C-alpha positions as CSV (number, residue, x, y, z in Angstrom):
1,M,19.5,-10.0,-9.9
2,E,20.4,-7.4,-7.3
3,R,21.5,-9.1,-4.0
4,L,20.1,-7.0,-1.1
5,G,20.3,-9.1,2.1
6,T,18.3,-8.3,5.2
7,G,16.6,-4.9,5.5
8,I,13.9,-2.9,7.3
9,G,11.4,-0.3,6.2
10,W,12.8,3.1,7.1
11,R,10.4,5.3,9.0
12,P,11.3,8.7,10.6
13,E,9.9,7.4,14.0
14,I,12.6,4.7,14.1
15,A,15.4,6.4,12.2
16,T,17.7,6.6,15.2
17,E,17.2,3.0,16.0
18,I,17.8,1.8,12.4
19,A,21.0,3.7,12.3
20,G,22.3,1.7,15.3
21,F,21.5,-1.7,13.9
22,D,24.5,-4.0,13.2
23,G,24.0,-6.5,10.4
24,L,21.6,-4.4,8.4
25,D,22.1,-4.4,4.6
26,W,19.4,-2.1,3.2
27,V,16.3,-0.1,3.8
28,E,13.1,0.6,1.9
29,V,11.3,4.0,2.1
30,V,7.8,5.1,1.2
31,A,8.4,7.1,-2.0
32,E,5.6,9.6,-1.4
33,N,7.1,10.6,1.9
34,L,10.3,11.8,0.3
35,C,11.3,15.1,-1.3
36,P,14.2,14.3,-3.7
37,G,16.0,17.6,-3.0
38,H,15.7,17.4,0.8
39,L,16.4,13.8,1.9
40,P,16.3,13.3,5.6
41,P,19.8,13.5,7.1
42,A,19.4,10.1,8.8
43,L,18.6,8.6,5.4
44,Q,21.5,10.4,3.8
45,E,23.8,8.9,6.4
46,L,22.7,5.4,5.7
47,R,23.4,5.9,2.0
48,A,26.8,7.3,2.9
49,R,27.5,4.1,4.8
50,G,26.8,2.1,1.7
51,L,23.3,0.8,2.4
52,T,21.0,0.5,-0.6
53,V,17.8,2.5,-0.3
54,I,14.7,1.5,-2.4
55,P,11.7,3.7,-3.0
56,H,8.4,1.9,-2.4
57,G,5.4,3.6,-4.0
58,V,1.8,3.4,-2.7
59,S,-0.2,5.7,-4.8
60,L,0.2,4.8,-8.5
61,G,-2.8,2.4,-8.6
62,L,-1.5,0.4,-11.5
63,G,-4.4,-2.0,-11.1
64,G,-6.9,0.7,-11.6
65,A,-8.8,1.3,-14.8
66,D,-7.1,4.6,-15.6
67,R,-3.6,4.9,-17.2
68,P,-0.9,5.8,-14.7
69,D,-0.7,9.5,-13.9
70,P,2.4,11.0,-15.6
71,D,3.1,13.3,-12.7
72,R,3.1,10.4,-10.2
73,L,5.4,8.4,-12.5
74,T,7.8,11.4,-12.9
75,A,7.9,11.8,-9.1
76,L,8.7,8.1,-8.6
77,A,11.4,8.3,-11.2
78,E,12.9,11.3,-9.5
79,R,13.1,9.5,-6.2
80,A,14.8,6.5,-7.8
81,V,17.4,8.8,-9.2
82,A,17.9,10.8,-6.0
83,L,18.4,7.5,-4.1
84,D,20.5,5.9,-6.8
85,A,18.2,2.9,-6.3
86,P,18.6,-0.3,-8.3
87,L,14.9,-0.6,-8.7
88,V,11.5,0.8,-7.6
89,T,8.5,-1.1,-6.3
90,E,4.7,-0.6,-6.2
91,H,1.6,-2.7,-5.7
92,I,-0.8,-4.7,-7.7
93,A,-3.8,-2.8,-6.5
94,Y,-6.2,0.0,-7.2
95,V,-6.5,3.1,-5.0
96,R,-9.0,5.3,-6.8
97,A,-11.9,5.0,-9.2
98,G,-14.4,7.2,-11.1
99,G,-13.2,10.4,-12.7
100,R,-12.9,10.6,-16.5
101,A,-13.1,6.8,-16.9
102,T,-16.8,6.9,-15.9
103,G,-17.7,10.6,-16.1
104,S,-18.2,11.0,-12.4
105,P,-16.2,12.5,-9.4
106,L,-13.0,10.7,-8.6
107,L,-13.1,8.6,-5.5
108,E,-10.0,7.9,-3.4
109,A,-9.7,4.7,-1.3
110,G,-6.8,5.9,0.9
111,H,-5.7,2.3,0.9
112,L,-4.7,-0.5,-1.5
113,L,-7.6,-2.5,-2.8
114,P,-7.5,-5.8,-4.7
115,V,-8.0,-6.0,-8.4
116,P,-10.3,-8.8,-9.7
117,R,-8.3,-11.7,-11.2
118,T,-10.0,-11.5,-14.5
119,R,-8.9,-11.2,-18.1
120,D,-10.1,-7.6,-18.3
121,A,-8.1,-6.6,-15.1
122,L,-5.0,-8.4,-16.3
123,D,-5.1,-6.7,-19.7
124,V,-5.4,-3.3,-18.1
125,L,-2.7,-4.0,-15.5
126,C,-0.3,-5.2,-18.2
127,A,-0.9,-2.1,-20.2
128,N,-0.4,0.1,-17.2
129,V,2.8,-1.7,-16.2
130,R,4.3,-1.2,-19.6
131,I,3.5,2.6,-19.4
132,A,5.2,2.7,-16.0
133,Q,8.3,0.7,-17.2
134,D,8.8,3.1,-20.1
135,A,8.7,6.1,-17.7
136,L,11.0,4.7,-15.0
137,P,14.8,4.8,-15.1
138,V,15.2,1.5,-13.3
139,P,13.4,-1.9,-13.2
140,L,10.0,-2.1,-11.6
141,A,8.8,-4.8,-9.1
142,L,5.2,-5.2,-8.0
143,E,3.9,-6.5,-4.7
144,N,1.0,-8.9,-4.1
145,I,-1.4,-7.3,-1.6
146,A,-3.4,-8.5,1.4
147,A,-7.2,-8.5,0.9
148,L,-10.1,-8.5,3.3
149,L,-12.6,-9.5,0.5
150,A,-12.7,-11.4,-2.8
151,W,-14.2,-10.3,-6.1
152,P,-17.0,-12.5,-7.5
153,G,-16.4,-14.2,-10.8
154,E,-12.6,-14.4,-10.7
155,E,-11.1,-16.3,-13.7
156,M,-7.6,-17.0,-12.4
157,S,-5.8,-18.0,-9.2
158,E,-3.3,-15.6,-7.6
159,G,-0.4,-17.7,-9.0
160,Q,-1.8,-17.8,-12.5
161,F,-2.6,-14.0,-12.5
162,L,0.9,-13.1,-11.3
163,T,2.7,-15.6,-13.6
164,E,0.9,-14.2,-16.7
165,L,1.7,-10.7,-15.6
166,V,5.4,-11.5,-15.5
167,E,5.3,-13.3,-18.8
168,R,3.6,-10.5,-20.6
169,T,5.5,-7.6,-19.2
170,G,8.8,-8.9,-17.7
171,V,8.0,-7.0,-14.5
172,R,9.7,-8.3,-11.3
173,L,7.8,-9.6,-8.2
174,L,8.0,-8.3,-4.6
175,V,6.4,-11.2,-2.7
176,D,4.9,-10.3,0.6
177,V,4.7,-13.5,2.7
178,A,2.6,-11.8,5.3
179,N,0.0,-10.9,2.6
180,L,0.0,-14.6,1.5
181,H,-0.8,-15.6,5.1
182,T,-3.5,-12.9,5.2
183,N,-5.1,-14.3,2.1
184,R,-4.9,-17.8,3.6
185,V,-7.0,-16.6,6.6
186,N,-9.3,-14.3,4.7
187,R,-9.8,-16.0,1.4
188,G,-8.8,-19.6,2.0
189,E,-5.8,-19.5,-0.4
190,D,-2.9,-21.8,0.2
191,P,0.4,-19.9,0.3
192,A,2.3,-23.0,-0.8
193,A,0.1,-23.4,-3.9
194,V,0.7,-19.7,-4.8
195,L,4.4,-20.1,-4.3
196,D,4.5,-23.2,-6.4
197,A,2.8,-21.3,-9.3
198,L,5.0,-18.2,-9.2
199,P,7.9,-17.6,-11.5
200,L,10.3,-17.1,-8.6
201,E,13.2,-16.4,-11.1
202,A,11.5,-12.9,-11.3
203,L,11.7,-12.4,-7.5
204,A,13.1,-9.0,-6.6
205,Y,12.8,-9.3,-2.8
206,V,10.4,-10.3,0.0
207,H,8.3,-8.4,2.6
208,V,7.7,-9.7,6.1
209,A,5.2,-8.0,8.4
210,G,3.1,-8.5,11.5
211,G,-0.7,-8.5,11.8
212,V,-3.5,-9.5,14.1
213,E,-6.6,-11.7,13.8
214,R,-10.0,-10.3,14.9
215,D,-13.2,-12.3,14.6
216,G,-11.8,-14.6,12.1
217,V,-10.4,-11.9,9.9
218,W,-6.6,-11.3,9.6
219,H,-5.6,-7.6,9.5
220,D,-2.2,-6.9,7.9
221,S,-1.6,-4.1,10.4
222,H,2.2,-3.6,10.2
223,A,1.7,-2.6,13.8
224,H,2.2,-6.0,15.5
225,P,5.0,-8.5,15.9
226,V,5.7,-11.0,13.0
227,T,4.0,-14.2,13.8
228,G,5.1,-17.8,13.5
229,P,2.7,-18.6,10.6
230,V,4.2,-15.7,8.6
231,L,7.7,-17.0,9.2
232,D,6.5,-20.4,8.1
233,V,5.5,-18.9,4.8
234,L,8.9,-17.3,4.5
235,A,10.4,-20.7,5.1
236,E,8.2,-22.2,2.3
237,L,9.5,-19.6,-0.1
238,C,13.2,-20.2,1.0
239,A,12.7,-23.9,0.3
240,R,12.0,-23.0,-3.3
241,T,14.5,-20.3,-3.9
242,A,17.1,-18.1,-2.2
243,P,15.5,-14.7,-2.0
244,P,17.7,-11.8,-3.1
245,G,16.5,-9.7,-0.2
246,V,14.1,-9.8,2.7
247,L,12.7,-6.8,4.5
248,L,10.8,-6.2,7.7
249,E,7.9,-3.7,7.5
250,R,6.6,-1.8,10.6
251,D,4.5,1.3,10.2
252,E,3.2,2.2,13.7
253,D,3.2,1.1,17.4
254,F,6.9,0.8,17.1
255,P,8.5,-1.5,19.8
256,E,11.8,-1.1,21.6
257,P,14.9,-1.3,19.4
258,G,15.7,-4.7,20.8
259,E,12.4,-6.2,19.8
260,L,12.8,-4.9,16.2
261,A,16.3,-6.3,16.1
262,G,15.0,-9.6,17.4
263,E,12.5,-9.8,14.6
264,L,15.2,-9.1,12.0
265,S,17.3,-11.9,13.6
266,A,14.3,-14.3,13.4
267,I,14.0,-13.5,9.7
268,R,17.7,-14.1,9.2
269,A,17.4,-17.4,11.1
270,V,14.8,-18.6,8.6
271,L,17.0,-17.5,5.7
272,E,19.9,-19.5,7.2
273,G,17.9,-22.5,8.3
274,P,18.6,-26.1,7.5
275,G,20.2,-26.3,4.1
276,R,20.3,-22.5,4.0
277,T,23.4,-21.7,6.0
278,R,24.9,-19.2,3.6
279,R,23.8,-15.9,2.3
280,P,21.9,-15.8,-1.1
281,D,25.1,-14.3,-2.7
282,G,27.2,-17.2,-1.5
283,G,28.9,-15.4,1.3
284,P,28.7,-16.4,5.0
285,G,25.9,-15.1,7.2
286,R,26.7,-12.3,9.6
287,G,24.9,-13.7,12.6
288,P,22.2,-12.0,14.6
289,I,21.2,-8.5,13.9
290,R,21.3,-6.4,17.1
291,A,20.7,-2.9,18.2
292,A,24.3,-1.7,18.5
293,S,25.7,1.2,20.5
294,A,28.2,2.1,17.8
295,R,27.2,2.6,14.2
296,G,30.3,1.6,12.1
297,A,30.6,1.1,8.4
298,Q,28.1,-1.2,6.7
299,A,27.6,-3.1,3.5
300,S,29.3,-2.0,0.2
301,A,27.1,-0.1,-2.3
302,Q,25.0,-2.2,-4.6
303,G,26.0,-1.5,-8.2
304,A,24.1,-3.6,-10.7
305,Q,21.2,-1.8,-12.2
306,G,19.6,-4.6,-14.3
307,T,17.3,-4.0,-17.2
308,A,13.8,-2.6,-17.2
309,H,12.3,-5.5,-19.1
310,A,13.1,-9.3,-19.1
311,P,14.6,-10.5,-22.4
312,G,12.1,-12.3,-24.5
313,A,9.1,-11.3,-22.4
314,D,5.8,-11.9,-24.2
315,R,4.4,-8.5,-25.2
316,S,1.1,-9.7,-26.7
317,R,-1.6,-7.2,-26.3
318,P,-5.3,-7.0,-26.9
319,A,-6.5,-5.0,-29.9
320,P,-7.0,-1.3,-29.1
321,D,-10.8,-1.4,-29.2
322,A,-10.8,-4.5,-27.0
323,A,-8.4,-2.8,-24.6
324,E,-10.5,0.2,-24.2
325,A,-13.6,-1.9,-23.7
326,A,-11.8,-3.8,-20.9
327,R,-10.8,-0.5,-19.3
328,A,-14.4,0.7,-19.4
329,R,-15.8,-2.5,-17.8
330,L,-13.1,-2.5,-15.1
331,A,-13.7,1.2,-14.4
332,R,-17.4,0.6,-13.8
333,A,-16.8,-2.4,-11.5
334,Q,-14.1,-0.7,-9.5
335,E,-16.2,2.5,-9.0
336,E,-19.2,0.5,-7.8
337,L,-17.1,-1.3,-5.2
338,L,-15.3,1.8,-4.0
339,A,-18.6,3.8,-3.8
340,A,-20.0,1.1,-1.6
341,L,-16.9,1.2,0.6
342,V,-16.5,5.0,1.0
343,A,-19.6,6.8,-0.2
344,G,-22.5,4.8,1.2
345,A,-23.6,3.3,-2.1
346,P,-25.3,-0.1,-2.1
347,P,-23.1,-3.2,-2.2
348,P,-22.4,-4.5,-5.7
349,A,-23.9,-7.9,-6.6
350,G,-21.9,-11.0,-5.6
351,F,-19.8,-9.5,-2.8
352,D,-19.9,-10.8,0.8
353,P,-21.7,-8.0,2.6
354,V,-20.1,-8.9,5.9
355,R,-16.6,-8.6,4.4
356,L,-17.6,-5.4,2.6
357,E,-18.5,-3.9,6.0
358,V,-15.2,-5.1,7.5
359,Q,-13.4,-3.4,4.6
360,R,-15.4,-0.3,4.9
361,R,-14.6,0.1,8.6
362,T,-11.0,-0.6,8.0
363,L,-10.7,2.1,5.3
364,A,-12.5,4.6,7.6
365,A,-10.2,3.7,10.6
366,K,-7.1,4.1,8.5
367,R,-8.4,7.4,7.2
368,A,-8.9,8.6,10.8
369,T,-5.4,7.5,11.7
370,V,-3.8,9.4,8.8
371,I,-5.7,12.6,9.6
372,A,-4.6,12.3,13.2
373,K,-1.0,12.1,12.0
374,I,-1.1,15.0,9.5
375,A,-3.3,17.2,11.7
376,P,-2.5,16.2,15.3
377,E,-4.2,19.4,16.5
378,L,-7.6,17.8,15.7
379,P,-7.4,14.9,18.2
380,G,-5.7,17.4,20.6
381,I,-8.8,19.7,20.4
382,L,-11.4,16.9,20.4
383,G,-9.8,14.5,22.8
384,D,-11.5,11.1,23.1
385,G,-14.3,12.4,20.8
386,Y,-12.0,12.7,17.8
387,R,-12.2,9.2,16.4
388,P,-16.0,8.6,16.8
389,A,-16.7,12.1,15.4
390,F,-14.4,11.4,12.4
391,L,-15.8,8.0,11.7
392,A,-19.4,9.4,11.8
393,Y,-18.3,12.2,9.4
394,A,-16.5,9.8,7.0
395,R,-19.5,7.5,6.5
396,G,-20.8,8.5,3.1
397,R,-18.3,11.3,2.7
398,P,-15.5,9.9,0.5
399,L,-11.9,11.2,0.3
400,T,-11.8,13.4,-2.8
401,G,-9.2,16.1,-2.4
402,G,-6.4,14.5,-0.4
403,H,-6.0,14.1,3.3
404,R,-5.2,17.7,4.2
405,R,-8.3,18.8,2.4
406,D,-10.1,16.0,4.3
407,A,-9.0,17.4,7.6
408,L,-10.3,20.8,6.8
409,D,-13.6,19.5,5.6
410,F,-14.0,17.4,8.8
411,A,-13.4,20.5,10.9
412,A,-15.8,22.6,8.8
413,H,-18.4,19.8,9.1
414,L,-18.2,19.9,12.9
415,L,-18.3,23.7,13.1
416,A,-21.4,23.8,10.8
417,Q,-23.1,21.5,13.4
418,G,-22.1,23.8,16.3
419,R,-19.6,21.3,17.6
420,P,-17.8,20.5,19.7
421,D,-20.2,21.2,22.5
422,D,-17.5,22.9,24.6
423,A,-17.3,26.5,23.6
424,G,-13.5,26.8,24.2
425,A,-12.8,23.7,22.1
426,R,-15.1,25.0,19.4
427,A,-13.3,28.3,19.3
428,R,-9.9,26.5,19.1
429,L,-11.2,24.4,16.2
430,S,-12.6,27.5,14.4
431,R,-9.2,29.2,14.7
432,W,-7.4,26.1,13.5
433,W,-9.7,25.9,10.4
434,Q,-9.5,29.7,9.6
435,D,-5.7,29.6,9.9
436,R,-5.5,26.9,7.2
437,A,-8.6,27.4,5.0
438,G,-9.0,31.1,4.8
439,P,-12.4,32.8,4.2
440,R,-14.0,30.0,2.2
441,P,-17.3,29.1,4.0
442,P,-18.1,25.5,4.8
443,G,-20.2,23.7,2.2
444,T,-18.6,25.0,-0.9
445,G,-15.7,22.6,-1.3
446,P,-15.2,19.3,-3.2
447,L,-17.3,17.3,-0.8
448,A,-20.3,19.6,-1.4
449,R,-19.8,19.3,-5.1
450,L,-19.5,15.5,-4.8
451,T,-22.9,15.2,-3.1
452,R,-24.4,16.8,-6.3
453,S,-22.9,14.1,-8.5
454,P,-25.6,12.4,-10.6
455,L,-23.9,9.0,-10.2
456,L,-23.5,9.1,-6.4
457,S,-26.9,10.7,-6.0
458,R,-28.4,7.8,-7.9
459,L,-26.4,5.2,-5.8
460,L,-27.3,6.9,-2.5
461,R,-31.0,7.1,-3.5
462,T,-30.9,3.3,-4.3
463,A,-29.3,2.7,-0.9
464,R,-31.9,4.7,1.0
465,S,-34.7,2.9,-0.9
466,A,-33.3,-0.5,0.0
467,S,-32.9,0.6,3.6
468,H,-36.6,1.7,3.7
469,R,-37.7,-1.6,2.2
470,R,-35.8,-3.5,4.9
């Protein structure tokens, strides 16, 4: 198993700070944010210094009912080759629903959603993982995700689900201890029990991240400091095995370099705690990570590639007809949930409506944040009114054509309503839209077509009727 050491998630906003950290062994980068032929110079410099760089995908949706998209798999494989990565990682999640699987418009979550721990979902996930493994040039590891809600009628625990996934596919595990803590708060799941059930010999590496609790719900924000309870879960894992690598994730609200370095040192202190005073590879620890003024040479390049499949893994599969039936059932269930979260459809039976609303607001807030990042002119034009205007627009209007299309449709929506009220701001918004959208008039794009979908029309009529009855 590849020995990685202690790392951090590479983000452009903290590239300079990361380059100055002493005692850093490796970095992980969001795969979709890279262009293989034009790697950021700061990332190329880290590679030249010998640091391992691992691409971490967020858009495959291997837990979805559809088979993995070949273009997305090709893109992930290209990034693994460009980075000379020893493995690639993704999530046990679904990120879209509908489309050809149900004969309705494709809905995008814009976020990672949990898959039900059922036999149907496991069969589909295993089949999708095998497709991905066959398409990737290096081993694949999958991450457990944080969840704000639970599926009704689940048939397995988290540990049972992940263990059978590993046994049937030979896939490796990326264990996120912050997500285990999140699920303890939100779903009452004991992290120690999950760890006891996991095949930790399949462990590729570990994620650690910060979050915040609001109204009894833990949000895995990646924008707050790592808390003591999360480090306690890391210690529980280290009591069971020596993790090949541990990585700190931070995606926004970046602190001063010294604070980030302090969090990395706290992680290393757990790794080298009582009875764990040596590195996982048997070498001595390097001491605290610090934000250094001089860069200096770093760890030697990691060489072992490993194999894409574990020897002797159980490859038992359901019969073709049964497999397709499982995909169809999962497709309907995932579409109903996602339509309720992003398209204003009624809640599916068995879900906690309070948690559904928390998840709906969370998805909309993340969508607003992403739009503000890729189209910063919009909050610049709208000022404090940007976020409430976007959240009002997003309710019942799902993401269908990507975030850049979403930004254009949001602007068109405001202009069609004669907003913003300030004439100067309205003129600036109109010019912004015209510069990017061309002559296509508002109301003819994918969102307009989506509102004419028979499925969503039926779901929305049901929702309105239920509202009137209340």
